[in-house]
N, CA, C and O atoms as a printed pandas DataFrame, in Angstrom:
     atom_number atom_name residue_name chain_id  residue_number  x_coord  y_coord  z_coord
0              1         N          MET        A               1  -23.153   24.561   13.887
1              2        CA          MET        A               1  -24.253   24.496   14.443
2              3         C          MET        A               1  -25.197   23.168   14.501
3              4         O          MET        A               1  -25.490   22.483   13.521
4              5         N          ARG        A               2  -25.659   22.914   15.988
5              6        CA          ARG        A               2  -26.513   21.720   16.168
6              7         C          ARG        A               2  -27.914   21.987   15.629
7              8         O          ARG        A               2  -28.540   23.025   15.846
8              9         N          ASP        A               3  -28.276   21.127   15.026
9             10        CA          ASP        A               3  -29.828   21.213   14.190
10            11         C          ASP        A               3  -30.499   19.962   14.770
11            12         O          ASP        A               3  -31.694   20.154   14.995
12            13         N          ALA        A               4  -30.066   18.761   15.066
13            14        CA          ALA        A               4  -30.880   17.784   15.112
14            15         C          ALA        A               4  -30.991   17.370   16.652
15            16         O          ALA        A               4  -30.113   17.304   17.513
16            17         N          ALA        A               5  -32.154   17.152   16.703
17            18        CA          ALA        A               5  -32.667   17.424   18.205
18            19         C          ALA        A               5  -33.008   15.704   18.291
19            20         O          ALA        A               5  -33.404   14.942   17.410
20            21         N          ILE        A               6  -32.639   15.432   19.890
21            22        CA          ILE        A               6  -32.553   14.188   20.510
22            23         C          ILE        A               6  -33.585   14.363   21.948
23            24         O          ILE        A               6  -33.476   15.237   22.807
24            25         N          ASN        A               7  -34.357   13.511   21.907
25            26        CA          ASN        A               7  -35.018   13.749   23.185
26            27         C          ASN        A               7  -35.209   12.790   23.846
27            28         O          ASN        A               7  -35.455   11.758   23.222
28            29         N          LEU        A               8  -35.175   12.719   25.427
29            30        CA          LEU        A               8  -35.397   11.416   26.277
30            31         C          LEU        A               8  -35.878   11.869   27.336
31            32         O          LEU        A               8  -35.802   13.027   27.745
32            33         N          ARG        A               9  -36.475   10.830   27.899
33            34        CA          ARG        A               9  -37.055   11.017   29.506
34            35         C          ARG        A               9  -36.453   10.477   30.316
35            36         O          ARG        A               9  -36.149    9.335   29.973
36            37         N          ALA        A              10  -36.043   10.823   31.489
37            38        CA          ALA        A              10  -35.561   10.347   32.515
38            39         C          ALA        A              10  -36.106   10.384   33.868
39            40         O          ALA        A              10  -36.846   11.312   34.197
40            41         N          LEU        A              11  -35.725    9.220   34.873
41            42        CA          LEU        A              11  -36.209    9.815   36.339
42            43         C          LEU        A              11  -35.769   10.922   36.658
43            44         O          LEU        A              11  -34.810   11.423   36.070
44            45         N          PRO        A              12  -36.466   11.571   37.769
45            46        CA          PRO        A              12  -35.778   12.689   38.686
46            47         C          PRO        A              12  -34.426   12.323   38.950
47            48         O          PRO        A              12  -33.498   12.864   38.349
48            49         N          GLU        A              13  -34.258   11.457   39.793
49            50        CA          GLU        A              13  -32.856   10.759   40.125
50            51         C          GLU        A              13  -31.796   10.600   39.066
51            52         O          GLU        A              13  -30.622   10.668   39.429
52            53         N          GLN        A              14  -32.088   10.390   37.768
53            54        CA          GLN        A              14  -31.007    9.816   36.805
54            55         C          GLN        A              14  -30.511   11.426   36.610
55            56         O          GLN        A              14  -29.356   11.766   36.867
56            57         N          ARG        A              15  -31.763   12.570   36.017
57            58        CA          ARG        A              15  -31.621   14.004   36.123
58            59         C          ARG        A              15  -30.436   14.593   36.793
59            60         O          ARG        A              15  -29.559   15.283   36.272
60            61         N          ASP        A              16  -30.553   14.188   38.114
61            62        CA          ASP        A              16  -30.151   14.841   39.138
62            63         C          ASP        A              16  -28.362   14.409   38.852
63            64         O          ASP        A              16  -27.417   15.198   38.814
64            65         N          LEU        A              17  -28.341   13.232   38.718
65            66        CA          LEU        A              17  -27.021   12.593   38.789
66            67         C          LEU        A              17  -26.215   13.053   37.655
67            68         O          LEU        A              17  -25.000   13.234   37.740
68            69         N          ILE        A              18  -27.038   13.276   36.389
69            70        CA          ILE        A              18  -26.634   13.917   35.247
70            71         C          ILE        A              18  -25.814   15.644   35.537
71            72         O          ILE        A              18  -24.648   16.027   35.441
72            73         N          ASP        A              19  -26.791   16.161   35.824
73            74        CA          ASP        A              19  -26.510   17.275   36.296
74            75         C          ASP        A              19  -25.713   17.596   36.979
75            76         O          ASP        A              19  -25.064   18.586   36.642
76            77         N          HIS        A              20  -25.399   16.942   38.204
77            78        CA          HIS        A              20  -24.550   16.635   39.215
78            79         C          HIS        A              20  -23.042   17.002   38.446
79            80         O          HIS        A              20  -22.359   18.026   38.422
80            81         N          ALA        A              21  -22.875   15.575   37.806
81            82        CA          ALA        A              21  -21.876   15.196   36.918
82            83         C          ALA        A              21  -21.235   16.270   36.103
83            84         O          ALA        A              21  -20.085   16.690   35.978
84            85         N          ALA        A              22  -22.335   16.544   35.622
85            86        CA          ALA        A              22  -21.946   17.658   34.079
86            87         C          ALA        A              22  -21.424   18.692   35.153
87            88         O          ALA        A              22  -20.212   18.795   34.964
88            89         N          SER        A              23  -21.828   19.521   36.226
89            90        CA          SER        A              23  -21.483   20.310   36.767
90            91         C          SER        A              23  -20.266   20.386   37.405
91            92         O          SER        A              23  -19.742   21.455   37.716
92            93         N          LEU        A              24  -19.682   19.046   37.662
93            94        CA          LEU        A              24  -18.287   19.102   38.322
94            95         C          LEU        A              24  -17.323   19.012   37.370
95            96         O          LEU        A              24  -16.124   18.951   37.641
96            97         N          LEU        A              25  -17.919   18.996   35.911
97            98        CA          LEU        A              25  -16.837   18.917   34.662
98            99         C          LEU        A              25  -17.009   20.533   34.235
99           100         O          LEU        A              25  -16.130   20.911   33.461
100          101         N          GLY        A              26  -17.878   21.420   34.569
101          102        CA          GLY        A              26  -18.114   22.528   34.256
102          103         C          GLY        A              26  -18.798   22.508   32.701
103          104         O          GLY        A              26  -18.588   23.354   31.832
104          105         N          LYS        A              27  -19.560   21.469   32.600
105          106        CA          LYS        A              27  -20.142   21.526   31.381
106          107         C          LYS        A              27  -21.989   21.598   31.644
107          108         O          LYS        A              27  -22.421   21.417   32.782
108          109         N          ASN        A              28  -22.835   21.843   30.613
109          110        CA          ASN        A              28  -24.318   22.031   31.096
110          111         C          ASN        A              28  -24.817   20.398   30.513
111          112         O          ASN        A              28  -24.102   19.511   30.047
112          113         N          ARG        A              29  -26.025   20.410   30.699
113          114        CA          ARG        A              29  -26.682   18.953   30.876
114          115         C          ARG        A              29  -26.603   18.039   29.535
115          116         O          ARG        A              29  -26.511   16.811   29.540
116          117         N          SER        A              30  -26.663   18.952   28.275
117          118        CA          SER        A              30  -26.480   18.906   27.060
118          119         C          SER        A              30  -25.323   18.691   26.531
119          120         O          SER        A              30  -25.219   17.707   25.797
120          121         N          ASP        A              31  -24.436   19.345   26.707
121          122        CA          ASP        A              31  -23.108   18.856   26.539
122          123         C          ASP        A              31  -22.268   17.741   26.902
123          124         O          ASP        A              31  -21.364   17.190   26.274
124          125         N          PHE        A              32  -22.781   17.510   28.109
125          126        CA          PHE        A              32  -22.557   16.161   29.183
126          127         C          PHE        A              32  -23.045   14.927   28.538
127          128         O          PHE        A              32  -22.390   13.953   28.166
128          129         N          MET        A              33  -24.106   15.110   28.484
129          130        CA          MET        A              33  -25.013   13.759   27.725
130          131         C          MET        A              33  -24.528   13.661   26.252
131          132         O          MET        A              33  -24.149   12.525   25.969
132          133         N          LEU        A              34  -24.460   14.394   25.437
133          134        CA          LEU        A              34  -24.052   14.293   24.129
134          135         C          LEU        A              34  -22.526   13.902   24.168
135          136         O          LEU        A              34  -22.199   13.081   23.311
136          137         N          GLU        A              35  -21.706   14.270   24.868
137          138        CA          GLU        A              35  -20.382   13.766   24.658
138          139         C          GLU        A              35  -20.389   12.513   25.678
139          140         O          GLU        A              35  -19.551   11.711   25.265
140          141         N          ALA        A              36  -20.859   12.155   26.563
141          142        CA          ALA        A              36  -21.091   10.908   27.002
142          143         C          ALA        A              36  -21.880    9.599   25.815
143          144         O          ALA        A              36  -21.580    8.418   25.646
144          145         N          ALA        A              37  -22.509   10.100   25.439
145          146        CA          ALA        A              37  -23.218    9.324   24.490
146          147         C          ALA        A              37  -22.461    8.642   23.182
147          148         O          ALA        A              37  -22.389    7.454   22.868
148          149         N          CYS        A              38  -21.805   10.075   22.394
149          150        CA          CYS        A              38  -20.884    9.912   21.315
150          151         C          CYS        A              38  -19.918    9.110   22.172
151          152         O          CYS        A              38  -19.957    7.984   21.678
152          153         N          ASP        A              39  -19.001    9.095   23.282
153          154        CA          ASP        A              39  -18.133    8.154   23.759
154          155         C          ASP        A              39  -18.435    6.845   23.737
155          156         O          ASP        A              39  -17.520    6.080   23.431
156          157         N          ARG        A              40  -19.794    6.272   24.057
157          158        CA          ARG        A              40  -20.397    5.100   24.438
158          159         C          ARG        A              40  -20.532    4.495   23.160
159          160         O          ARG        A              40  -20.297    3.291   23.055
160          161         N          ALA        A              41  -21.051    5.499   21.682
161          162        CA          ALA        A              41  -21.364    5.170   20.559
162          163         C          ALA        A              41  -20.042    4.480   20.251
163          164         O          ALA        A              41  -19.823    3.331   19.865
164          165         N          GLN        A              42  -19.227    5.481   20.524
165          166        CA          GLN        A              42  -17.696    5.031   19.780
166          167         C          GLN        A              42  -17.500    3.687   20.013
167          168         O          GLN        A              42  -17.696    2.777   19.208
168          169         N          ALA        A              43  -17.046    3.588   21.313
169          170        CA          ALA        A              43  -16.567    2.074   22.106
170          171         C          ALA        A              43  -17.666    1.222   21.467
171          172         O          ALA        A              43  -17.189    0.160   21.067
172          173         N          VAL        A              44  -18.988    1.334   21.236
173          174        CA          VAL        A              44  -19.493    0.259   20.440
174          175         C          VAL        A              44  -18.922   -0.134   18.846
175          176         O          VAL        A              44  -18.700   -1.308   18.553
176          177         N          VAL        A              45  -18.771    0.684   18.127
177          178        CA          VAL        A              45  -18.643    0.651   16.845
178          179         C          VAL        A              45  -16.997   -0.031   16.954
179          180         O          VAL        A              45  -16.474   -0.902   16.259
180          181         N          LEU        A              46  -16.507    0.675   18.000
181          182        CA          LEU        A              46  -15.039    0.114   17.752
182          183         C          LEU        A              46  -14.783   -1.355   18.118
183          184         O          LEU        A              46  -13.926   -2.090   17.627
184          185         N          ASP        A              47  -15.831   -1.700   19.229
185          186        CA          ASP        A              47  -15.806   -3.067   19.825
186          187         C          ASP        A              47  -16.422   -3.894   18.158
187          188         O          ASP        A              47  -16.048   -5.042   17.919
188          189         N          GLN        A              48  -17.081   -3.367   17.449
189          190        CA          GLN        A              48  -17.277   -4.279   16.279
190          191         C          GLN        A              48  -15.945   -4.536   15.205
191          192         O          GLN        A              48  -15.926   -5.471   14.404
192          193         N          VAL        A              49  -14.795   -3.483   15.353
193          194        CA          VAL        A              49  -13.871   -3.374   14.138
194          195         C          VAL        A              49  -12.636   -4.339   15.191
195          196         O          VAL        A              49  -12.129   -5.335   14.676
196          197         N          PHE        A              50  -12.393   -4.094   16.086
197          198        CA          PHE        A              50  -11.218   -4.320   16.981
198          199         C          PHE        A              50  -11.664   -5.440   18.017
199          200         O          PHE        A              50  -12.690   -5.424   18.697
200          201         N          PHE        A              51  -10.662   -6.429   17.992
201          202        CA          PHE        A              51  -10.918   -7.522   19.054
202          203         C          PHE        A              51   -9.217   -8.106   19.605
203          204         O          PHE        A              51   -8.156   -8.131   18.981
204          205         N          ASN        A              52   -9.584   -8.564   21.149
205          206        CA          ASN        A              52   -8.452   -9.100   21.556
206          207         C          ASN        A              52   -8.382  -10.397   21.463
207          208         O          ASN        A              52   -9.419  -11.009   21.719
208          209         N          LEU        A              53   -7.188  -11.164   21.085
209          210        CA          LEU        A              53   -6.864  -12.724   21.538
210          211         C          LEU        A              53   -5.753  -12.916   22.210
211          212         O          LEU        A              53   -4.853  -12.081   22.311
212          213         N          ASP        A              54   -5.760  -14.069   22.723
213          214        CA          ASP        A              54   -4.724  -14.366   23.615
214          215         C          ASP        A              54   -3.519  -14.611   22.392
215          216         O          ASP        A              54   -3.889  -14.324   21.254
216          217         N          LEU        A              55   -2.223  -15.079   22.537
217          218        CA          LEU        A              55   -1.308  -15.164   21.905
218          219         C          LEU        A              55   -1.615  -16.503   20.949
219          220         O          LEU        A              55   -1.453  -16.531   19.729
220          221         N          ASP        A              56   -2.013  -17.422   21.640
221          222        CA          ASP        A              56   -2.237  -18.944   20.756
222          223         C          ASP        A              56   -3.527  -18.833   19.766
223          224         O          ASP        A              56   -3.534  -19.424   18.687
224          225         N          LYS        A              57   -4.758  -17.931   20.267
225          226        CA          LYS        A              57   -5.936  -17.669   19.387
226          227         C          LYS        A              57   -5.488  -16.718   18.146
227          228         O          LYS        A              57   -5.968  -16.875   17.023
228          229         N          PHE        A              58   -4.446  -15.637   18.475
229          230        CA          PHE        A              58   -3.685  -14.905   17.405
230          231         C          PHE        A              58   -3.224  -15.569   16.564
231          232         O          PHE        A              58   -3.425  -15.249   15.392
232          233         N          ARG        A              59   -2.436  -16.739   16.887
233          234        CA          ARG        A              59   -1.703  -17.333   15.759
234          235         C          ARG        A              59   -2.683  -18.374   14.983
235          236         O          ARG        A              59   -2.426  -18.652   13.812
236          237         N          GLN        A              60   -3.576  -18.829   15.503
237          238        CA          GLN        A              60   -4.459  -19.793   14.730
238          239         C          GLN        A              60   -4.947  -18.445   13.837
239          240         O          GLN        A              60   -4.527  -18.539   12.684
240          241         N          PHE        A              61   -5.628  -17.371   14.045
241          242        CA          PHE        A              61   -6.050  -16.297   13.567
242          243         C          PHE        A              61   -4.992  -16.259   11.965
243          244         O          PHE        A              61   -5.263  -16.444   10.778
244          245         N          THR        A              62   -4.180  -16.042   12.451
245          246        CA          THR        A              62   -3.279  -15.260   11.531
246          247         C          THR        A              62   -2.770  -16.260   10.916
247          248         O          THR        A              62   -2.105  -15.720   10.031
248          249         N          ASP        A              63   -2.612  -17.725   10.775
249          250        CA          ASP        A              63   -2.175  -18.971   10.204
250          251         C          ASP        A              63   -3.364  -18.873    9.503
251          252         O          ASP        A              63   -3.141  -19.011    8.300
252          253         N          MET        A              64   -4.833  -18.648    9.815
253          254        CA          MET        A              64   -5.845  -19.047    9.011
254          255         C          MET        A              64   -5.932  -17.705    7.895
255          256         O          MET        A              64   -6.166  -17.945    6.711
256          257         N          LEU        A              65   -5.711  -16.197    8.403
257          258        CA          LEU        A              65   -5.354  -15.535    7.373
258          259         C          LEU        A              65   -4.582  -15.739    5.949
259          260         O          LEU        A              65   -4.994  -15.668    4.792
260          261         N          ASP        A              66   -3.181  -16.048    6.550
261          262        CA          ASP        A              66   -2.297  -16.602    5.759
262          263         C          ASP        A              66   -2.513  -17.972    4.934
263          264         O          ASP        A              66   -1.797  -18.234    3.968
264          265         N          ALA        A              67   -3.424  -18.732    5.321
265          266        CA          ALA        A              67   -3.486  -20.167    4.309
266          267         C          ALA        A              67   -3.904  -19.549    2.914
267          268         O          ALA        A              67   -4.290  -18.386    2.797
268          269         N          PRO        A              68   -3.820  -20.197    2.157
269          270        CA          PRO        A              68   -4.488  -20.173    0.809
270          271         C          PRO        A              68   -6.249  -20.179    1.033
271          272         O          PRO        A              68   -6.958  -20.540    1.972
272          273         N          PRO        A              69   -6.527  -19.619   -0.255
273          274        CA          PRO        A              69   -8.047  -19.703    0.170
274          275         C          PRO        A              69   -8.560  -21.205   -0.241
275          276         O          PRO        A              69   -7.924  -21.808   -1.106
276          277         N          SER        A              70   -9.781  -21.857    0.410
277          278        CA          SER        A              70  -10.345  -23.088    0.149
278          279         C          SER        A              70  -11.395  -22.788   -1.380
279          280         O          SER        A              70  -11.852  -21.728   -1.809
280          281         N          ALA        A              71  -11.482  -23.846   -1.782
281          282        CA          ALA        A              71  -12.393  -23.573   -2.939
282          283         C          ALA        A              71  -13.835  -23.195   -2.245
283          284         O          ALA        A              71  -14.391  -23.704   -1.272
284          285         N          ASN        A              72  -14.259  -22.047   -3.159
285          286        CA          ASN        A              72  -15.704  -21.556   -2.684
286          287         C          ASN        A              72  -16.512  -21.622   -4.504
287          288         O          ASN        A              72  -16.272  -20.644   -5.213
288          289         N          PRO        A              73  -17.238  -22.556   -4.998
289          290        CA          PRO        A              73  -17.653  -22.455   -5.957
290          291         C          PRO        A              73  -18.853  -21.570   -6.136
291          292         O          PRO        A              73  -19.126  -21.280   -7.301
292          293         N          GLY        A              74  -19.525  -21.149   -5.295
293          294        CA          GLY        A              74  -20.316  -19.765   -5.152
294          295         C          GLY        A              74  -19.723  -18.530   -5.241
295          296         O          GLY        A              74  -20.433  -17.750   -5.876
296          297         N          LEU        A              75  -18.722  -18.066   -4.859
297          298        CA          LEU        A              75  -17.776  -17.023   -4.928
298          299         C          LEU        A              75  -17.316  -16.812   -6.403
299          300         O          LEU        A              75  -17.308  -15.731   -6.990
300          301         N          GLU        A              76  -16.894  -18.152   -6.961
301          302        CA          GLU        A              76  -16.018  -17.874   -8.072
302          303         C          GLU        A              76  -17.087  -18.126   -9.201
303          304         O          GLU        A              76  -16.639  -18.076  -10.347
304          305         N          ARG        A              77  -18.493  -18.403   -9.049
305          306        CA          ARG        A              77  -19.532  -17.550  -10.034
306          307         C          ARG        A              77  -20.031  -16.240   -9.871
307          308         O          ARG        A              77  -20.381  -15.483  -10.776
308          309         N          LEU        A              78  -20.042  -16.023   -8.648
309          310        CA          LEU        A              78  -20.179  -14.540   -8.569
310          311         C          LEU        A              78  -18.856  -13.886   -9.381
311          312         O          LEU        A              78  -19.101  -13.617  -10.557
312          313         N          MET        A              79  -17.942  -13.690   -9.075
313          314        CA          MET        A              79  -16.557  -13.238   -9.729
314          315         C          MET        A              79  -16.724  -13.339  -11.299
315          316         O          MET        A              79  -16.324  -12.435  -12.033
316          317         N          ALA        A              80  -17.284  -14.386  -11.736
317          318        CA          ALA        A              80  -17.245  -14.632  -13.113
318          319         C          ALA        A              80  -18.335  -13.653  -13.828
319          320         O          ALA        A              80  -18.164  -13.120  -14.924
320          321         N          VAL        A              81  -19.529  -13.513  -12.970
321          322        CA          VAL        A              81  -20.439  -12.329  -13.672
322          323         C          VAL        A              81  -20.074  -10.824  -13.906
323          324         O          VAL        A              81  -19.806  -10.046  -12.990
324          325         N          LYS        A              82  -20.091  -10.551  -15.042
325          326        CA          LYS        A              82  -19.601   -9.023  -15.390
326          327         C          LYS        A              82  -20.343   -8.047  -14.892
327          328         O          LYS        A              82  -21.423   -8.032  -15.482
328          329         N          ALA        A              83  -20.261   -7.145  -14.003
329          330        CA          ALA        A              83  -20.592   -5.835  -14.094
330          331         C          ALA        A              83  -21.376   -5.295  -14.685
331          332         O          ALA        A              83  -20.817   -4.860  -15.692
332          333         N          PRO        A              84  -22.495   -5.011  -14.683
333          334        CA          PRO        A              84  -23.629   -4.299  -15.912
334          335         C          PRO        A              84  -22.873   -3.249  -16.019
335          336         O          PRO        A              84  -22.478   -3.282  -17.184
336          337         N          TRP        A              85  -22.347   -2.155  -15.403
337          338        CA          TRP        A              85  -21.824   -1.013  -16.087
338          339         C          TRP        A              85  -20.306   -1.388  -17.079
339          340         O          TRP        A              85  -19.568   -0.625  -17.702
340          341         N          THR        A              86  -20.270   -2.498  -16.937
341          342        CA          THR        A              86  -18.966   -2.576  -17.478
342          343         C          THR        A              86  -19.035   -3.424  -19.115
343          344         O          THR        A              86  -18.079   -3.505  -19.887
344          345         N          THR        A              87  -20.152   -3.881  -19.306
345          346        CA          THR        A              87  -20.694   -4.309  -20.987
346          347         C          THR        A              87  -21.655   -3.541  -21.546
347          348         O          THR        A              87  -22.348   -2.723  -20.941
348          349         N          GLY        A              88  -21.705   -3.824  -22.806
349          350        CA          GLY        A              88  -22.394   -2.652  -23.638
350          351         C          GLY        A              88  -21.272   -1.649  -24.305
351          352         O          GLY        A              88  -20.103   -1.518  -23.943
352          353         N          ALA        A              89  -21.797   -1.131  -25.134
353          354        CA          ALA        A              89  -21.005    0.351  -25.753
354          355         C          ALA        A              89  -20.385    1.312  -24.643
355          356         O          ALA        A              89  -20.943    1.796  -23.658
356          357         N          ALA        A              90  -18.971    1.458  -25.119
357          358        CA          ALA        A              90  -18.414    2.303  -24.135
358          359         C          ALA        A              90  -17.813    3.337  -25.442
359          360         O          ALA        A              90  -17.172    4.355  -25.179
């Protein structure tokens, strides 16, 4: 059951357009808007995870991933620190 409210204001012509599109799909305004917003939100999130590269850029990218890591003194210091939950009496 839905229990989180989402409120927004729209121009009458925006509301009418949304209502018309919703009716074409046999949906009510809320269901249509929620579905459309979730579709867009998912696309935005996926755009942050997946990206397209042409063949040359993809090869450069995979070469960088396959290359041995370069020296990183800061990371080495960080990794040498013992986690507080692993020290002490056990």
